N, CA, C and O atoms as a Tinker XYZ file with bonds, in Angstrom:
   288  protein
     1  N     11.158000   42.940000    9.279000    73     2
     2  CA    11.194000   41.464000    9.887000    64     1     3
     3  C     11.893000   40.692000    8.644000    63     2     4     5
     4  O     11.921000   39.462000    8.690000    81     3
     5  N     12.418000   41.320000    7.615000    73     3     6
     6  CA    12.980000   40.607000    6.676000    64     5     7
     7  C     14.414000   40.094000    7.088000    63     6     8     9
     8  O     14.916000   39.098000    6.567000    81     7
     9  N     14.974000   40.772000    7.964000    73     7    10
    10  CA    16.286000   40.423000    8.346000    64     9    11
    11  C     16.241000   39.025000    9.180000    63    10    12    13
    12  O     17.190000   38.242000    9.167000    81    11
    13  N     15.040000   38.794000    9.906000    73    11    14
    14  CA    14.757000   37.789000   10.650000    64    13    15
    15  C     14.612000   36.548000    9.793000    63    14    16    17
    16  O     14.926000   35.462000   10.281000    81    15
    17  N     14.185000   36.624000    8.623000    73    15    18
    18  CA    14.066000   35.325000    7.738000    64    17    19
    19  C     15.328000   35.163000    7.012000    63    18    20    21
    20  O     15.601000   34.112000    6.432000    81    19
    21  N     16.091000   36.167000    7.032000    73    19    22
    22  CA    17.576000   35.976000    6.223000    64    21    23
    23  C     18.530000   35.253000    7.337000    63    22    24    25
    24  O     19.421000   34.511000    6.922000    81    23
    25  N     18.371000   35.445000    8.685000    73    23    26
    26  CA    19.066000   35.128000    9.731000    64    25    27
    27  C     18.673000   33.512000    9.841000    63    26    28    29
    28  O     19.551000   32.664000    9.998000    81    27
    29  N     17.357000   33.201000    9.750000    73    27    30
    30  CA    16.971000   31.766000    9.783000    64    29    31
    31  C     17.318000   31.015000    8.591000    63    30    32    33
    32  O     17.706000   29.849000    8.660000    81    31
    33  N     17.195000   31.623000    7.543000    73    31    34
    34  CA    17.745000   30.892000    6.272000    64    33    35
    35  C     19.437000   30.517000    6.486000    63    34    36    37
    36  O     19.889000   29.395000    6.257000    81    35
    37  N     20.028000   31.346000    6.831000    73    35    38
    38  CA    21.488000   31.038000    6.971000    64    37    39
    39  C     21.787000   30.105000    8.083000    63    38    40    41
    40  O     22.698000   29.281000    8.009000    81    39
    41  N     20.815000   30.274000    9.382000    73    39    42
    42  CA    21.191000   29.084000   10.403000    64    41    43
    43  C     20.770000   27.895000    9.869000    63    42    44    45
    44  O     21.412000   26.879000   10.138000    81    43
    45  N     19.665000   27.830000    9.058000    73    43    46
    46  CA    19.235000   26.614000    8.382000    64    45    47
    47  C     20.281000   25.845000    7.587000    63    46    48    49
    48  O     20.471000   24.630000    7.645000    81    47
    49  N     20.991000   26.811000    6.770000    73    47    50
    50  CA    22.104000   26.336000    5.897000    64    49    51
    51  C     23.301000   25.728000    6.771000    63    50    52    53
    52  O     23.900000   24.732000    6.364000    81    51
    53  N     23.577000   26.239000    7.766000    73    51    54
    54  CA    24.571000   25.952000    8.540000    64    53    55
    55  C     24.445000   24.583000    9.246000    63    54    56    57
    56  O     25.264000   23.664000    9.279000    81    55
    57  N     23.195000   24.676000    9.815000    73    55    58
    58  CA    22.590000   23.418000   10.639000    64    57    59
    59  C     22.568000   22.151000    9.521000    63    58    60    61
    60  O     22.930000   21.009000    9.806000    81    59
    61  N     22.197000   22.464000    8.526000    73    59    62
    62  CA    22.151000   21.215000    7.226000    64    61    63
    63  C     23.457000   20.752000    7.182000    63    62    64    65
    64  O     23.666000   19.543000    7.277000    81    63
    65  N     24.415000   21.589000    7.043000    73    63    66
    66  CA    25.668000   20.938000    6.779000    64    65    67
    67  C     26.264000   20.272000    7.898000    63    66    68    69
    68  O     27.057000   19.348000    7.714000    81    67
    69  N     25.920000   20.700000    9.139000    73    67    70
    70  CA    26.189000   19.916000   10.394000    64    69    71
    71  C     25.588000   18.493000   10.326000    63    70    72    73
    72  O     26.261000   17.490000   10.560000    81    71
    73  N     24.363000   18.469000   10.011000    73    71    74
    74  CA    23.622000   17.397000   10.213000    64    73    75
    75  C     24.166000   16.275000    9.101000    63    74    76    77
    76  O     24.394000   15.101000    9.391000    81    75
    77  N     24.315000   16.812000    7.886000    73    75    78
    78  CA    25.018000   15.972000    6.663000    64    77    79
    79  C     26.382000   15.464000    7.340000    63    78    80    81
    80  O     26.600000   14.253000    7.310000    81    79
    81  N     27.240000   16.253000    7.899000    73    79    82
    82  CA    28.560000   15.650000    8.464000    64    81    83
    83  C     28.251000   14.459000    9.365000    63    82    84    85
    84  O     28.786000   13.367000    9.176000    81    83
    85  N     27.422000   14.674000   10.299000    73    83    86
    86  CA    27.143000   13.450000   11.296000    64    85    87
    87  C     26.620000   12.410000   10.576000    63    86    88    89
    88  O     27.187000   11.329000   10.737000    81    87
    89  N     25.550000   12.454000    9.713000    73    87    90
    90  CA    25.148000   11.275000    8.740000    64    89    91
    91  C     26.213000   10.688000    8.058000    63    90    92    93
    92  O     26.244000    9.458000    8.005000    81    91
    93  N     27.101000   11.353000    7.519000    73    91    94
    94  CA    28.283000   10.769000    6.742000    64    93    95
    95  C     29.323000   10.180000    7.586000    63    94    96    97
    96  O     29.968000    9.222000    7.158000    81    95
    97  N     29.548000   10.680000    8.775000    73    95    98
    98  CA    30.362000   10.091000    9.520000    64    97    99
    99  C     29.649000    8.754000   10.275000    63    98   100   101
   100  O     30.322000    7.801000   10.669000    81    99
   101  N     28.324000    8.829000   10.399000    73    99   102
   102  CA    27.915000    7.700000   11.021000    64   101   103
   103  C     27.940000    6.446000   10.010000    63   102   104   105
   104  O     28.277000    5.300000   10.306000    81   103
   105  N     27.476000    6.946000    8.654000    73   103   106
   106  CA    27.693000    5.988000    7.543000    64   105   107
   107  C     29.112000    5.136000    7.444000    63   106   108   109
   108  O     29.244000    3.912000    7.401000    81   107
   109  N     30.020000    6.050000    7.424000    73   107   110
   110  CA    31.348000    5.674000    7.195000    64   109   111
   111  C     32.015000    4.748000    8.318000    63   110   112   113
   112  O     32.824000    3.852000    8.079000    81   111
   113  N     31.506000    5.139000    9.677000    73   111   114
   114  CA    31.900000    4.379000   10.640000    64   113   115
   115  C     31.220000    2.981000   10.845000    63   114   116   117
   116  O     31.860000    2.064000   11.358000    81   115
   117  N     29.893000    2.821000   10.432000    73   115   118
   118  CA    29.312000    1.680000   10.385000    64   117   119
   119  C     29.814000    0.798000    9.366000    63   118   120   121
   120  O     29.987000   -0.394000    9.622000    81   119
   121  N     30.094000    1.341000    8.096000    73   119   122
   122  CA    30.821000    0.624000    7.068000    64   121   123
   123  C     32.282000    0.042000    7.413000    63   122   124   125
   124  O     32.679000   -1.104000    7.199000    81   123
   125  N     32.969000    1.082000    7.985000    73   123   126
   126  CA    34.236000    0.535000    8.349000    64   125   127
   127  C     34.260000   -0.377000    9.493000    63   126   128   129
   128  O     35.276000   -1.056000    9.644000    81   127
   129  N     33.292000   -0.493000   10.321000    73   127   130
   130  CA    33.065000   -1.422000   11.426000    64   129   131
   131  C     32.957000   -2.734000   10.970000    63   130   132   133
   132  O     33.525000   -3.603000   11.632000    81   131
   133  N     32.292000   -3.074000    9.890000    73   131   134
   134  CA    31.847000   -4.096000    8.993000    64   133   135
   135  C     33.041000   -4.712000    8.545000    63   134   136   137
   136  O     33.480000   -5.750000    9.039000    81   135
   137  N     33.646000   -4.003000    7.487000    73   135   138
   138  CA    34.392000   -4.208000    6.383000    64   137   139
   139  C     35.825000   -3.684000    6.881000    63   138   140   141
   140  O     35.915000   -2.601000    7.458000    81   139
   141  N     36.811000   -4.402000    6.664000    73   139   142
   142  CA    38.256000   -3.767000    6.939000    64   141   143
   143  C     39.079000   -3.652000    5.665000    63   142   144   145
   144  O     40.304000   -3.691000    5.785000    81   143
   145  N     38.572000   -3.522000    4.533000    73   143   146
   146  CA    39.204000   -3.457000    3.314000    64   145   147
   147  C     40.166000   -2.324000    3.173000    63   146   148   149
   148  O     39.586000   -1.245000    3.297000    81   147
   149  N     41.514000   -2.214000    2.941000    73   147   150
   150  CA    42.187000   -1.130000    2.601000    64   149   151
   151  C     42.678000   -0.455000    4.002000    63   150   152   153
   152  O     43.202000    0.658000    3.957000    81   151
   153  N     42.531000   -1.044000    5.090000    73   151   154
   154  CA    42.904000   -0.402000    6.313000    64   153   155
   155  C     44.397000    0.039000    6.381000    63   154   156   157
   156  O     44.734000    0.914000    7.178000    81   155
   157  N     45.322000   -0.580000    5.526000    73   155   158
   158  CA    46.830000   -0.300000    5.658000    64   157   159
   159  C     47.079000    0.756000    4.698000    63   158   160   161
   160  O     48.103000    1.421000    4.857000    81   159
   161  N     46.277000    1.027000    3.686000    73   159   162
   162  CA    46.364000    2.155000    2.950000    64   161   163
   163  C     46.050000    3.472000    3.441000    63   162   164   165
   164  O     44.916000    3.592000    3.905000    81   163
   165  N     46.826000    4.531000    3.443000    73   163   166
   166  CA    46.339000    5.775000    4.027000    64   165   167
   167  C     45.479000    6.685000    3.131000    63   166   168   169
   168  O     44.719000    7.537000    3.591000    81   167
   169  N     45.635000    6.466000    1.936000    73   167   170
   170  CA    44.734000    7.202000    1.152000    64   169   171
   171  C     43.492000    6.509000    0.454000    63   170   172   173
   172  O     42.407000    7.069000    0.301000    81   171
   173  N     43.769000    5.310000    0.079000    73   171   174
   174  CA    42.538000    4.562000   -0.692000    64   173   175
   175  C     41.922000    3.428000    0.062000    63   174   176   177
   176  O     41.907000    2.254000   -0.306000    81   175
   177  N     41.379000    3.956000    1.242000    73   175   178
   178  CA    40.910000    3.062000    2.320000    64   177   179
   179  C     39.311000    3.207000    2.103000    63   178   180   181
   180  O     38.792000    4.037000    1.355000    81   179
   181  N     38.644000    2.282000    2.866000    73   179   182
   182  CA    37.279000    2.216000    2.916000    64   181   183
   183  C     36.498000    3.476000    3.395000    63   182   184   185
   184  O     35.435000    3.801000    2.866000    81   183
   185  N     36.999000    4.090000    4.294000    73   183   186
   186  CA    36.501000    5.214000    5.022000    64   185   187
   187  C     36.465000    6.437000    3.996000    63   186   188   189
   188  O     35.453000    7.119000    3.837000    81   187
   189  N     37.606000    6.638000    3.347000    73   187   190
   190  CA    37.695000    7.792000    2.428000    64   189   191
   191  C     36.826000    7.464000    1.306000    63   190   192   193
   192  O     36.163000    8.378000    0.817000    81   191
   193  N     36.724000    6.112000    0.759000    73   191   194
   194  CA    35.863000    5.877000   -0.328000    64   193   195
   195  C     34.307000    6.080000   -0.077000    63   194   196   197
   196  O     33.538000    6.651000   -0.850000    81   195
   197  N     33.984000    5.502000    1.156000    73   195   198
   198  CA    32.542000    5.903000    1.583000    64   197   199
   199  C     32.249000    7.269000    1.663000    63   198   200   201
   200  O     31.199000    7.710000    1.198000    81   199
   201  N     33.176000    8.058000    2.274000    73   199   202
   202  CA    32.792000    9.401000    2.503000    64   201   203
   203  C     32.668000   10.262000    1.152000    63   202   204   205
   204  O     31.957000   11.263000    1.067000    81   203
   205  N     33.417000    9.766000    0.152000    73   203   206
   206  CA    33.364000   10.311000   -1.091000    64   205   207
   207  C     32.251000   10.030000   -1.685000    63   206   208   209
   208  O     31.682000   10.887000   -2.361000    81   207
   209  N     31.751000    8.779000   -1.533000    73   207   210
   210  CA    30.597000    8.377000   -2.243000    64   209   211
   211  C     29.211000    9.006000   -1.490000    63   210   212   213
   212  O     28.149000    9.183000   -2.088000    81   211
   213  N     29.392000    9.247000   -0.342000    73   211   214
   214  CA    28.158000   10.010000    0.249000    64   213   215
   215  C     27.997000   11.240000   -0.056000    63   214   216   217
   216  O     26.884000   11.745000   -0.201000    81   215
   217  N     29.240000   11.942000   -0.203000    73   215   218
   218  CA    29.283000   13.450000   -0.720000    64   217   219
   219  C     28.670000   13.450000   -2.066000    63   218   220   221
   220  O     27.872000   14.319000   -2.418000    81   219
   221  N     29.087000   12.367000   -2.892000    73   219   222
   222  CA    28.703000   12.528000   -4.277000    64   221   223
   223  C     27.094000   12.239000   -4.330000    63   222   224   225
   224  O     26.400000   12.945000   -5.062000    81   223
   225  N     26.666000   11.480000   -3.761000    73   223   226
   226  CA    25.151000   11.178000   -3.681000    64   225   227
   227  C     24.475000   12.193000   -3.025000    63   226   228   229
   228  O     23.325000   12.367000   -3.428000    81   227
   229  N     24.963000   13.119000   -1.877000    73   227   230
   230  CA    24.177000   14.128000   -1.491000    64   229   231
   231  C     24.333000   15.500000   -2.654000    63   230   232   233
   232  O     23.416000   16.303000   -2.826000    81   231
   233  N     25.319000   15.553000   -3.194000    73   231   234
   234  CA    25.656000   16.592000   -4.224000    64   233   235
   235  C     24.468000   16.352000   -5.339000    63   234   236   237
   236  O     23.762000   17.251000   -5.796000    81   235
   237  N     24.403000   15.179000   -5.627000    73   235   238
   238  CA    23.476000   14.903000   -6.828000    64   237   239
   239  C     21.999000   15.186000   -6.467000    63   238   240   241
   240  O     21.151000   15.645000   -7.231000    81   239
   241  N     21.826000   14.817000   -5.112000    73   239   242
   242  CA    20.213000   15.079000   -4.940000    64   241   243
   243  C     19.949000   16.642000   -4.817000    63   242   244   245
   244  O     18.923000   17.218000   -5.177000    81   243
   245  N     21.061000   17.207000   -4.245000    73   243   246
   246  CA    20.766000   18.709000   -4.080000    64   245   247
   247  C     20.828000   19.288000   -5.351000    63   246   248   249
   248  O     19.967000   20.154000   -5.507000    81   247
   249  N     21.662000   19.073000   -6.444000    73   247   250
   250  CA    21.751000   19.585000   -7.796000    64   249   251
   251  C     20.511000   19.262000   -8.489000    63   250   252   253
   252  O     19.939000   20.176000   -9.083000    81   251
   253  N     20.016000   18.087000   -8.495000    73   251   254
   254  CA    18.752000   17.499000   -9.007000    64   253   255
   255  C     17.718000   18.174000   -8.518000    63   254   256   257
   256  O     16.859000   18.360000   -9.380000    81   255
   257  N     17.445000   18.645000   -7.404000    73   255   258
   258  CA    16.263000   19.430000   -6.806000    64   257   259
   259  C     16.474000   20.674000   -7.415000    63   258   260   261
   260  O     15.455000   21.198000   -7.867000    81   259
   261  N     17.541000   21.293000   -7.549000    73   259   262
   262  CA    17.705000   22.636000   -8.079000    64   261   263
   263  C     17.292000   22.849000   -9.496000    63   262   264   265
   264  O     16.628000   23.814000   -9.877000    81   263
   265  N     17.750000   21.838000  -10.282000    73   263   266
   266  CA    17.672000   21.622000  -11.703000    64   265   267
   267  C     16.210000   21.413000  -11.912000    63   266   268   269
   268  O     15.665000   21.972000  -12.864000    81   267
   269  N     15.629000   20.762000  -11.215000    73   267   270
   270  CA    14.082000   20.607000  -11.450000    64   269   271
   271  C     13.117000   21.779000  -11.122000    63   270   272   273
   272  O     12.090000   22.117000  -11.711000    81   271
   273  N     13.678000   22.275000  -10.096000    73   271   274
   274  CA    12.813000   23.626000   -9.618000    64   273   275
   275  C     13.092000   24.867000  -10.795000    63   274   276   277
   276  O     12.238000   25.702000  -11.096000    81   275
   277  N     14.224000   24.811000  -11.280000    73   275   278
   278  CA    14.334000   25.678000  -12.410000    64   277   279
   279  C     13.708000   25.538000  -13.836000    63   278   280   281
   280  O     13.400000   26.424000  -14.633000    81   279
   281  N     13.606000   24.213000  -13.931000    73   279   282
   282  CA    13.299000   23.756000  -15.314000    64   281   283
   283  C     11.727000   23.784000  -15.236000    63   282   284   285
   284  O     11.082000   23.912000  -16.277000    81   283
   285  N     11.063000   23.657000  -13.942000    73   283   286
   286  CA     9.595000   23.825000  -14.000000    64   285   287
   287  C      8.947000   25.006000  -13.808000    63   286   288
   288  O      7.719000   25.054000  -13.875000    81   287
């Protein structure tokens, strides 16, 4: 039954990334619906900046949890 646990763990990781993408999309769309800064710029617009900020915050939380668990 170990293989069932491995399949469950892999499915959980895939679903986690899917949920994170949906949350990031919802956050960036709500920010860009309120603010229209940088809409004419293709690279440095508010949607790209907010997406990068959300990705950095999620990565920080994930790596902080991993570091804490390894240090304790």
